[in-house]
C-alpha positions as CSV (number, residue, x, y, z in Angstrom):
1,M,132.2,-101.6,-224.7
2,K,132.5,-105.5,-224.6
3,K,134.1,-105.4,-228.1
4,Q,136.8,-103.1,-227.5
5,I,137.6,-104.8,-224.0
6,T,137.9,-108.2,-225.8
7,L,140.1,-107.0,-228.9
8,A,142.2,-104.8,-226.3
9,T,142.8,-108.3,-224.3
10,L,143.3,-109.9,-227.4
11,I,146.2,-107.9,-228.5
12,A,147.8,-107.3,-225.2
13,M,147.9,-111.7,-224.8
14,V,149.6,-111.6,-228.1
15,S,152.2,-108.4,-227.1
16,A,152.8,-110.3,-223.9
17,A,153.4,-113.9,-225.7
18,G,155.5,-112.1,-228.0
19,V,158.0,-110.9,-225.9
20,V,158.5,-114.4,-223.7
21,H,158.8,-116.1,-226.9
22,A,161.4,-113.6,-228.6
23,Q,163.7,-115.6,-225.6
24,D,163.0,-119.1,-228.1
25,S,162.9,-118.9,-232.0
26,T,161.2,-121.6,-232.2
27,D,158.0,-120.6,-230.8
28,T,155.8,-117.9,-232.5
29,T,152.7,-116.3,-231.6
30,T,151.1,-114.2,-234.9
31,L,148.1,-111.9,-234.5
32,Y,145.9,-112.0,-238.0
33,G,142.9,-110.7,-239.4
34,R,141.1,-109.2,-242.2
35,I,138.9,-106.5,-243.4
36,G,137.0,-106.1,-246.8
37,Y,133.8,-104.4,-247.8
38,G,131.9,-105.1,-251.1
39,F,129.6,-102.7,-253.1
40,K,127.1,-105.4,-254.2
41,F,123.8,-105.0,-256.8
42,D,121.0,-107.4,-257.6
43,D,117.8,-108.0,-259.2
44,K,116.2,-110.8,-256.9
45,R,112.7,-110.4,-256.3
46,D,110.9,-107.8,-253.7
47,A,110.0,-108.5,-249.9
48,N,106.4,-109.2,-251.7
49,N,108.0,-112.0,-254.1
50,R,106.3,-109.9,-257.3
51,K,108.8,-108.8,-259.5
52,N,112.4,-108.1,-259.8
53,K,113.7,-105.0,-258.1
54,T,117.1,-104.1,-258.4
55,K,119.4,-103.3,-255.2
56,F,122.3,-101.7,-253.9
57,D,124.2,-102.7,-251.1
58,L,127.3,-102.7,-249.3
59,K,128.7,-105.4,-247.6
60,E,131.5,-106.5,-245.0
61,N,133.4,-109.3,-246.6
62,G,134.1,-111.7,-243.6
63,I,135.8,-109.4,-241.1
64,R,138.0,-111.6,-238.8
65,L,140.6,-111.0,-236.0
66,G,142.4,-114.0,-234.6
67,V,146.1,-115.2,-232.9
68,K,147.5,-118.8,-234.0
69,G,150.8,-120.2,-232.5
70,N,153.3,-122.8,-232.1
71,E,155.5,-123.5,-228.9
72,G,158.6,-126.0,-229.3
73,L,158.7,-129.0,-227.2
74,A,160.7,-132.1,-226.4
75,S,161.6,-134.7,-228.8
76,G,160.2,-133.1,-231.6
77,L,156.7,-132.0,-230.7
78,N,155.1,-129.1,-230.8
79,A,152.2,-127.6,-229.4
80,I,149.8,-125.5,-231.7
81,Y,146.6,-123.2,-231.0
82,Q,144.5,-121.0,-232.7
83,L,141.6,-118.6,-231.8
84,E,139.7,-116.8,-234.2
85,F,136.7,-114.1,-234.1
86,G,134.2,-113.6,-236.8
87,Y,132.6,-110.2,-236.8
88,N,129.2,-108.5,-238.2
89,T,129.7,-105.0,-239.3
90,D,126.7,-104.8,-241.2
91,T,124.7,-102.8,-238.5
92,E,124.8,-100.0,-236.2
93,K,126.5,-101.0,-233.1
94,G,128.5,-104.3,-234.8
95,S,128.8,-107.6,-233.2
96,L,130.9,-111.1,-232.7
97,S,129.2,-112.7,-234.7
98,E,131.4,-116.2,-233.8
99,I,133.8,-117.8,-232.7
100,R,135.1,-119.3,-236.0
101,Q,138.6,-121.4,-234.5
102,A,138.9,-122.5,-230.4
103,W,141.4,-125.2,-230.5
104,V,144.5,-126.8,-229.4
105,G,146.9,-129.6,-230.7
106,L,150.3,-131.5,-231.4
107,A,152.5,-131.8,-234.4
108,G,155.2,-133.5,-235.1
109,D,156.5,-136.2,-237.2
110,F,153.4,-138.5,-236.1
111,G,151.1,-135.9,-238.1
112,T,148.5,-133.0,-236.5
113,L,146.2,-134.1,-233.8
114,K,144.2,-131.3,-232.6
115,F,141.0,-130.6,-230.4
116,G,138.6,-128.1,-229.8
117,K,136.1,-126.2,-232.7
118,Q,137.8,-126.3,-236.0
119,N,138.1,-127.1,-239.6
120,N,137.0,-130.3,-240.2
121,L,138.2,-132.5,-243.1
122,R,135.4,-130.9,-245.5
123,D,137.5,-128.0,-245.5
124,A,141.4,-129.9,-246.5
125,F,139.4,-132.2,-248.8
126,F,136.5,-130.6,-250.4
127,G,135.8,-126.9,-252.0
128,K,138.7,-127.4,-254.5
129,T,136.4,-125.2,-256.8
130,D,135.5,-121.8,-254.1
131,E,138.1,-119.7,-254.8
132,F,135.5,-116.4,-255.6
133,Q,135.8,-114.1,-252.9
134,E,132.0,-113.4,-253.2
135,V,129.2,-115.0,-255.5
136,S,130.1,-118.8,-254.5
137,G,130.2,-121.2,-252.5
138,T,126.5,-120.9,-251.8
139,Y,126.5,-124.5,-251.1
140,Q,129.8,-125.8,-249.8
141,T,129.0,-126.0,-246.2
142,Y,129.6,-128.0,-242.9
143,K,133.5,-127.2,-242.7
144,R,133.7,-125.8,-239.3
145,T,132.7,-127.8,-236.1
146,A,132.8,-127.0,-232.8
147,K,133.8,-130.0,-230.1
148,T,135.9,-131.6,-232.9
149,V,138.9,-134.5,-232.6
150,S,141.4,-134.6,-235.7
151,Y,144.2,-136.8,-236.7
152,M,146.1,-135.8,-240.0
153,T,149.1,-137.5,-241.7
154,S,152.2,-135.4,-242.0
155,K,153.2,-133.2,-244.8
156,Q,156.6,-135.5,-244.9
157,F,154.0,-138.7,-245.6
158,A,152.3,-136.5,-248.3
159,D,155.9,-135.5,-250.1
160,D,157.2,-139.3,-249.7
161,Y,154.0,-141.0,-250.9
162,G,151.9,-138.3,-252.5
163,L,149.3,-139.3,-249.9
164,Q,147.0,-137.2,-247.0
165,L,144.8,-139.2,-244.9
166,G,142.5,-137.4,-242.4
167,F,140.3,-138.7,-239.3
168,A,138.1,-136.5,-237.6
169,G,134.7,-136.6,-235.3
170,I,132.2,-134.3,-233.0
171,L,132.8,-136.0,-229.2
172,D,129.4,-135.2,-228.0
173,G,128.5,-137.7,-225.4
174,N,125.9,-135.1,-223.7
175,N,124.4,-134.5,-226.8
176,G,124.3,-130.8,-226.3
177,F,125.8,-130.0,-229.4
178,A,124.2,-128.8,-232.5
179,T,124.9,-127.8,-236.1
180,A,122.9,-126.6,-239.8
181,D,123.0,-130.9,-239.9
182,R,122.4,-131.9,-236.7
183,V,119.2,-129.4,-235.7
184,T,118.5,-131.3,-232.4
185,P,120.4,-133.0,-229.9
186,T,118.5,-136.0,-230.0
187,S,121.2,-138.8,-230.7
188,D,121.1,-142.0,-228.8
189,S,125.2,-142.0,-229.0
190,R,127.2,-141.3,-226.1
191,N,130.6,-140.5,-227.7
192,F,130.8,-139.3,-231.5
193,S,127.9,-138.1,-232.8
194,M,129.8,-136.9,-236.4
195,G,132.6,-139.4,-237.6
196,Q,134.5,-138.6,-241.3
197,V,137.5,-139.8,-242.9
198,G,139.4,-138.2,-245.9
199,A,142.1,-138.8,-248.5
200,Q,143.8,-137.1,-251.0
201,Y,146.6,-138.2,-253.6
202,T,148.6,-136.1,-255.3
203,W,149.9,-137.2,-258.7
204,N,151.8,-135.2,-261.9
205,G,150.0,-131.9,-261.2
206,I,146.6,-134.0,-260.5
207,T,145.1,-134.4,-257.2
208,A,142.1,-136.6,-256.3
209,A,140.3,-136.2,-253.1
210,T,137.7,-137.8,-251.0
211,T,135.7,-137.7,-247.7
212,Y,132.6,-139.7,-245.8
213,T,130.8,-137.9,-243.1
214,Y,128.2,-139.8,-240.8
215,V,126.3,-137.7,-239.1
216,D,123.5,-139.1,-235.8
217,G,121.0,-136.6,-236.6
218,D,119.7,-134.3,-239.4
219,V,117.5,-132.0,-240.8
220,G,113.9,-132.7,-240.6
221,N,114.6,-136.1,-239.2
222,P,116.8,-135.6,-235.9
223,R,116.8,-139.1,-234.7
224,G,117.4,-140.3,-238.1
225,K,121.0,-140.5,-239.8
226,Q,122.7,-138.7,-242.7
227,E,125.5,-139.7,-244.4
228,S,127.8,-137.7,-246.7
229,I,130.1,-138.4,-249.8
230,T,132.4,-136.0,-251.3
231,G,134.9,-136.1,-254.3
232,S,137.0,-133.7,-256.0
233,L,139.6,-133.9,-258.4
234,S,142.1,-130.6,-259.6
235,Y,144.8,-130.0,-261.8
236,G,147.4,-127.2,-261.0
237,D,147.8,-125.0,-258.0
238,K,145.5,-122.5,-257.1
239,N,148.2,-120.2,-256.0
240,D,150.8,-120.7,-259.0
241,V,150.7,-118.6,-262.1
242,G,149.1,-120.3,-264.9
243,L,146.2,-122.6,-265.5
244,Y,144.1,-123.9,-262.3
245,A,141.2,-126.2,-262.8
246,A,138.6,-128.0,-260.6
247,F,135.8,-130.0,-260.2
248,D,134.0,-131.1,-257.0
249,Y,130.8,-133.1,-256.0
250,E,128.9,-133.9,-252.9
251,H,125.7,-136.4,-252.1
252,A,124.2,-135.8,-249.3
253,S,122.2,-138.7,-248.1
254,S,118.8,-136.6,-247.0
255,R,119.4,-133.0,-248.7
256,A,121.0,-133.1,-252.4
257,N,123.5,-133.8,-254.8
258,M,125.9,-130.8,-255.3
259,Y,128.2,-130.2,-258.4
260,A,130.5,-127.4,-259.4
261,L,133.6,-126.5,-261.6
262,L,135.7,-124.2,-261.8
263,A,138.6,-122.7,-264.3
264,Q,141.1,-120.5,-263.1
265,Y,143.7,-118.3,-265.1
266,R,146.3,-116.5,-263.4
267,L,148.0,-114.3,-265.8
268,D,151.0,-113.4,-263.2
269,E,151.4,-112.1,-259.4
270,T,148.6,-109.2,-259.8
271,N,146.0,-110.5,-262.3
272,T,143.7,-113.7,-262.1
273,F,140.7,-114.6,-264.3
274,R,137.7,-116.9,-263.4
275,L,135.1,-118.9,-264.8
276,G,132.6,-121.0,-262.7
277,F,129.5,-122.9,-262.5
278,E,127.4,-124.4,-259.5
279,A,124.2,-127.1,-259.6
280,F,122.4,-127.9,-256.4
281,D,120.0,-130.4,-257.0
282,P,117.7,-131.1,-253.9
283,T,116.6,-134.6,-253.2
284,T,113.5,-133.1,-251.6
285,K,110.5,-133.9,-254.1
286,G,108.8,-130.6,-255.0
287,Q,112.0,-128.5,-255.0
288,K,113.6,-127.3,-258.0
289,T,117.2,-127.5,-259.4
290,V,119.4,-124.1,-258.7
291,Y,122.0,-123.1,-261.4
292,R,124.8,-120.6,-261.1
293,T,127.2,-119.2,-263.6
294,L,130.1,-117.1,-261.9
295,L,132.7,-115.0,-264.0
296,G,135.3,-112.9,-261.7
297,Y,138.5,-111.0,-262.0
298,Q,141.1,-110.4,-259.1
299,Y,143.7,-107.3,-259.0
300,N,146.5,-107.9,-255.7
301,F,148.0,-104.3,-255.1
302,S,150.5,-106.2,-252.9
303,K,150.8,-109.7,-251.3
304,R,147.8,-108.3,-248.7
305,T,145.8,-105.7,-250.3
306,L,143.4,-107.1,-253.0
307,A,140.3,-106.3,-255.2
308,W,137.9,-108.2,-256.9
309,V,134.8,-107.7,-259.8
310,E,132.6,-110.8,-259.9
311,G,129.1,-111.5,-261.2
312,A,126.6,-114.2,-260.9
313,Y,123.7,-115.4,-262.9
314,Q,121.3,-118.1,-260.9
315,K,118.2,-120.1,-262.2
316,N,115.6,-121.1,-259.8
317,D,115.8,-121.3,-256.3
318,T,115.1,-124.5,-254.1
319,S,111.4,-123.2,-253.9
320,G,110.7,-122.1,-257.5
321,S,110.0,-118.7,-255.9
322,R,112.4,-116.9,-258.0
323,K,113.0,-117.8,-261.5
324,S,116.0,-116.4,-262.5
325,F,118.3,-113.2,-261.3
326,Y,122.0,-111.8,-261.5
327,E,124.0,-110.4,-258.8
328,A,127.5,-108.6,-259.2
329,V,130.4,-107.5,-257.0
330,V,133.1,-104.9,-256.6
331,G,135.2,-105.6,-253.6
332,L,138.4,-104.2,-251.9
333,R,140.1,-106.3,-248.8
334,H,143.2,-106.0,-246.5
335,N,144.5,-108.9,-245.2
336,F,147.2,-108.3,-242.1
């Protein structure tokens, strides 16, 4: 019942806003979302970790519903906002699993300034290889944070100089916010408990990007510090017909080194082929290096509806309990 009220309220809000905004063509409010499922099978080890056992499962593929928009203000400024929910439908009743985005900001010739839960700089400057629908991106985490203040230079600045810059931080003087990388609010900080800087440069179809992240407190050592450096290199445009290739690297001081490679060939507007490789090398003594080889094909029925077939072969997991296994997914999704 609560979910129905939430959905009905959101739709009513967007509908009402749409009537008001119809008076001004510069203002927009958009209701959007996606719904998809994948038929998955793998031969991971059973619950007792004795032997590999083939399993078949139908899993949702990131069901989302959101509203976003902008309002034109004076002096070339725009007010911008986004509110997005994620849903878990793999249970009988289903549930709201996460508020993925909840931010408000200002945009103009100076760039973009945002406040609230949002994708941080790792989303803009890292993860260039994360194009598979299901079987990759396992280690490309920590892209979305709450209580975040961010600034990005404008698109015009990027067009003029080929350079994009970003700055972000978690403003958490009350030490009440935890993430996967900062599990206990024990920071001595009275202001920013995470800081980020990022830069990206594009020249003749080649893009190089990097981020630096500093977190006050980390997994297993809440009073300690964690630093993370990422580097990405890509060639081409992932949305264009033809070849797109990318490489990602991350070094997290108290966690691991991560490497990923992607080769994508888009034959036309309908058919896309992908080949990838990932490696996750933990810094913790005794943990195993994980290797994944990825293969995928995507078919676009339209600009909003797509299907995919993907497979992965993995050697080891970090605990060493799994020697190797494979998984494959056949999926269908509609974006609206």
